[in-house]
C-alpha positions as CSV (number, residue, x, y, z in Angstrom):
1,M,111.7,90.7,117.8
2,L,114.1,90.7,114.9
3,F,117.8,89.9,115.4
4,A,119.9,90.3,112.3
5,D,123.5,90.9,111.3
6,L,123.9,93.0,108.2
7,K,127.2,92.0,106.7
8,G,129.5,95.0,106.5
9,S,127.2,97.3,108.4
10,M,129.7,98.2,111.1
11,E,132.3,99.2,108.5
12,L,129.7,101.2,106.5
13,L,128.4,103.1,109.5
14,A,131.5,103.5,111.7
15,E,132.6,106.9,110.4
16,R,129.1,108.3,109.8
17,D,127.1,110.5,112.1
18,P,124.1,108.8,113.7
19,E,121.5,110.6,111.6
20,E,123.2,109.6,108.4
21,A,123.6,106.0,109.6
22,R,119.9,105.9,110.4
23,R,119.0,107.3,106.9
24,L,121.1,104.5,105.4
25,L,120.0,101.7,107.7
26,D,116.3,102.4,108.2
27,P,115.2,101.3,104.7
28,V,117.0,98.1,105.0
29,L,115.6,97.3,108.4
30,E,112.1,98.2,107.3
31,R,112.4,95.7,104.4
32,M,113.7,93.0,106.8
33,M,110.8,93.7,109.1
34,E,108.3,93.4,106.2
35,A,109.9,90.1,105.3
36,V,109.3,88.6,108.7
37,D,106.0,90.3,109.4
38,G,103.9,87.2,109.2
39,G,102.4,84.3,111.1
40,I,98.9,83.2,110.9
41,G,97.8,85.7,113.5
42,V,99.0,88.6,111.4
43,L,97.4,87.2,108.3
44,R,94.1,86.5,110.0
45,A,94.0,90.0,111.5
46,K,94.8,91.7,108.3
47,I,92.3,89.7,106.2
48,Q,89.5,90.0,108.8
49,G,90.2,93.7,109.1
50,G,90.2,94.3,105.3
51,A,93.8,95.5,105.5
52,N,95.7,92.8,103.6
53,N,98.4,94.4,101.5
54,W,99.5,91.4,99.4
55,D,98.6,89.4,96.4
56,V,100.5,86.3,97.2
57,V,102.0,85.1,100.5
58,Q,104.5,82.4,101.4
59,V,103.7,80.5,104.6
60,E,105.0,77.6,106.6
61,S,103.1,74.3,106.3
62,E,101.4,74.7,109.7
63,E,100.1,78.2,108.7
64,L,99.0,76.9,105.4
65,L,96.9,74.2,107.0
66,L,95.3,76.6,109.5
67,G,94.7,79.2,106.9
68,C,93.0,76.7,104.6
69,E,90.9,75.3,107.4
70,E,89.8,78.9,108.3
71,G,89.2,79.8,104.7
72,L,91.8,82.6,104.7
73,F,93.4,81.8,101.4
74,E,92.0,81.9,97.9
75,K,92.9,79.7,95.0
76,I,95.0,81.2,92.3
77,D,93.2,81.5,88.9
78,W,96.1,80.5,86.7
79,T,94.3,81.5,83.5
80,K,94.5,85.1,84.6
81,L,98.3,84.8,85.0
82,A,99.2,83.2,81.7
83,G,99.2,79.7,83.0
84,R,100.5,77.7,85.9
85,D,103.5,76.3,84.0
86,R,105.0,79.7,83.7
87,F,105.3,80.0,87.5
88,L,105.7,76.6,89.0
C-alpha cells in the first residue's frame, strides 16, 4: 500500500472535474508506484519468471545480501560502461 502526499495536489485538483483530475494525477501515481515496486520477493519473481524490466536496481542492504546469496544479481562489467570511475 502506498501513502503519499503530493504537495499542492489539492490546489491543483480542487476546481477540476474528476476525469481531468485523474488524467493529471494518474501518471504521477504510476511513477510513484514504480518507484516503490520492489522488495526481494518482487525481484525474485520477476527474475525467475523472465520478466525483469530493469538494467540496474537499488536495494536495501538486507535485500542485497539475500539477492547475492540466491544468485539473483549480476556483476556490472564496467568496461562496457566507459569505466567505473565515471559512475561511482
